[in-house]
C-alpha positions in Angstrom: 0.0 0.0 0.0 1.0 3.6 -0.7 -0.4 6.5 1.2 -0.4 9.9 -0.3 -0.9 13.2 1.6 -1.4 16.4 -0.3 -1.1 20.0 0.9 -0.9 23.5 -0.6 -4.3 24.1 -2.2 -6.3 27.3 -1.6 -7.9 30.4 -3.1 -5.9 32.6 -5.4 -6.6 35.4 -7.9 -6.0 34.9 -11.6 -2.4 35.3 -12.4 -1.3 34.1 -9.0 0.7 31.1 -8.0 0.3 28.1 -5.7 2.6 25.2 -4.9 1.1 21.7 -4.2 3.0 19.0 -2.3 2.4 15.3 -2.1 4.2 13.0 0.3 4.2 9.3 -0.3 4.7 6.7 2.4 4.3 3.0 2.9 5.5 0.7 0.2 7.2 3.3 -1.8 9.7 1.1 -3.5 9.0 0.3 -7.1 6.8 3.4 -7.6 6.8 3.9 -11.4 5.5 7.4 -11.5 3.8 10.1 -9.5 1.8 13.0 -10.6 -1.2 15.2 -10.3 -4.7 15.0 -11.7 -7.5 17.5 -11.4 -11.3 17.3 -11.6 -13.5 20.4 -12.2 -17.2 20.3 -11.3 -19.1 18.3 -13.9 -16.0 17.2 -15.7 -13.9 14.1 -15.8 -10.6 13.8 -13.9 -7.7 14.7 -16.1 -4.0 14.4 -16.0 -2.2 17.7 -15.2 1.4 16.5 -14.9 3.4 13.4 -14.0 7.0 12.4 -13.5 8.4 8.9 -13.9 10.9 7.2 -11.7 13.5 7.9 -14.4 12.7 11.6 -14.3 10.7 12.0 -17.5 7.9 14.5 -17.2 4.5 14.8 -19.0 2.2 17.8 -18.9 -1.3 18.5 -20.2 -1.2 21.0 -23.0 -3.3 23.4 -21.1 -0.7 23.8 -18.3 2.6 23.6 -20.3 4.8 26.7 -19.7 2.8 27.5 -16.5 3.1 24.5 -14.3 6.2 22.6 -13.2 6.3 19.2 -11.6 9.4 18.2 -9.5 10.3 15.8 -6.8 12.8 15.5 -3.9 15.9 13.5 -4.1 14.4 10.6 -2.2 11.6 10.5 -4.8 9.0 10.3 -2.1 7.6 13.8 -2.5 6.4 15.5 -5.6 5.6 19.2 -6.0 3.5 21.1 -8.5 4.4 24.7 -8.9 1.5 26.5 -10.6 2.1 29.9 -12.0 -0.1 32.1 -14.1 -3.2 30.5 -12.7 -6.5 30.9 -14.6 -10.1 30.4 -13.5 -10.2 27.3 -15.6 -7.5 25.7 -13.4 -10.1 25.6 -10.6 -10.8 22.1 -9.3 -9.9 19.4 -6.9 -6.3 18.3 -7.4 -5.4 14.7 -6.7 -2.0 13.2 -6.2 -1.5 10.0 -8.0 1.1 7.2 -7.7 1.5 4.1 -9.8 3.4 1.2 -8.3 3.7 -1.9 -10.4 0.1 -2.3 -11.7 -1.6 -0.5 -8.9 -2.9 3.1 -8.8 -3.0 5.1 -5.6 -4.8 8.4 -4.9 -4.6 11.1 -2.4 -7.6 12.7 -0.8 -7.6 15.7 -3.0 -6.9 19.4 -2.4 -9.1 22.2 -3.6 -7.7 24.9 -5.9 -9.9 27.9 -6.6 -8.8 30.6 -9.0 -11.0 33.8 -8.9 -11.2 36.1 -11.9 
């Protein structure tokens, strides 16, 4: 089992910045990738950004050049630096980890961007 604890959400004005953190614990060996998904009201959950164990990153087109995913040296914490936030970035942000063939999710943290 992998436990994921998120922090850093909140309310920010358009153009502002937020930094999300996600700490993994438990059976953290063999984690293939970690990342962030978000879900806006009435919409499906979508990938925002992910980083593999090898360091490769992947971003949704809508956040490229604004968001940056990174991780600590121990590879147990991932961060999502969000700059130039837009109202359409509003949603619940979920940390995700994939270990072997299993998917793990955090409880979610609300990000609200006001216009």
